[in-house]
N, C-alpha and C positions, 0 to 999 in steps of 0.2 A: 662229515666232509666227503664229498664225492671223489672217487678215484677214476682215472681214465687212462687207458692205453690206446694208442692209435698210430696209424700211418696213413698213407694215401689210399689204401684199399680197405681198411677196416677200422672199427671203433668199438671198444669195450668200455662200458660205463657202469660203475658200481655206485649206487646211491643208497647209503645205509638208512636214510629216512624212509624210503619206500621199500626197503629190503629187496631190491631188484638189481640184477645185472643184465644189461641190455647189450646184445651182440649185433653189430650191423656190418654190412658190406660183405667182403670175401676174405675168408681165412685160408690162405694158401701159402702158409709159411713153410720153410724148408726144415723139416725134422723136429724131433722132440725138444732139442735145445732152444730152438726159436720160439717154441710155445711156452717155455718155462715161465716167463713173466706173467703170462695170462693165467697159467695154472696157479702161480703164487697168489695172484689177485683173488682167484676163486677160493682158494684155501683160506686166505685171510678173511674174506667175507664170511665164509662158513663158520670160522672160529669165533668171530666177534659179533655176529648179527644178533641183536636183541630187538623184538622178541625172536624166538628161535624158529624163524621161517625165512627162507630165501628163495626167490624166484630167479631163474635163469631164462631170459627171454631171447630165443633165437629166431623169432618171427622175421626179423629184418636181415637175417643172414642168408645171402644168396648162395654162397658156395662154401664148402669146407672140405679140405683134403683129408686123407686117412690119418695124417699126423695130428690134425685138429680133433678128429673123432677119437683117436687114442688119448689125447689130452683130456677130453671130457670124460672118457671112460675112467681114466686115472682119478679124476676129481670125484666122480660118483663112488668109486671104490674107496677113496680116502674118507668120504663122509660115512660110508658103510662100516669101515674098519674102526673108526673112533667111536666106541660105544658110549662114552660120556658126552659125546656131542649129540644132544637131543635136538636135532634139526629137522624140520619139515622142509624137504627140498621139492620145489615145483619147477617143472620145465614147461615153458610155453612155446608152442610151435605152430606152424601153418599146416593144416591137414592137406591142402592141395599140393604142397611141396613134399613129394614122396620121401626124399632122403631124410627130411626133418622128422616125419612121423616114424619112419623105420628106426632112426637113431633113438628116439624117445622110448620106443617099445623095447629095444635092446638094452638101454640103460635101466629100464624098469625091471628087467630080468636080473640085473646085478643088484639092484636096490628095490625090493618089492614095495617099500613104503614111498617110493618116488611117485609124486603126483604129476600126471601129464595133462596139460590143457591144450587140446588141439582146436585151433580156431579155423573157421572156414572162410 
């Protein structure tokens, strides 16, 4: 069953059948509390995904503020901290969008097993 969070500026869609979370639009929410529902969706996907691979696709994400970057950082650290969670985490991003590439490289420093797919 697909899960979706959205408002007029963004959409987050989790499809367990494709093991993919797609982020679209602009994530410019105000503070960590506003990002909590998205973080919970990411954690739920990571904990329940079978097979143990999850792709987070940010290619269609135009903007993300520092609170959003902190939320993704918390998610990657959560995956890293739960040792029994044998999850292959993949981030898909657009190479021409500099902040996406930089974010993925920084997340990979936190979780060396993170696979990054940069699309041109």
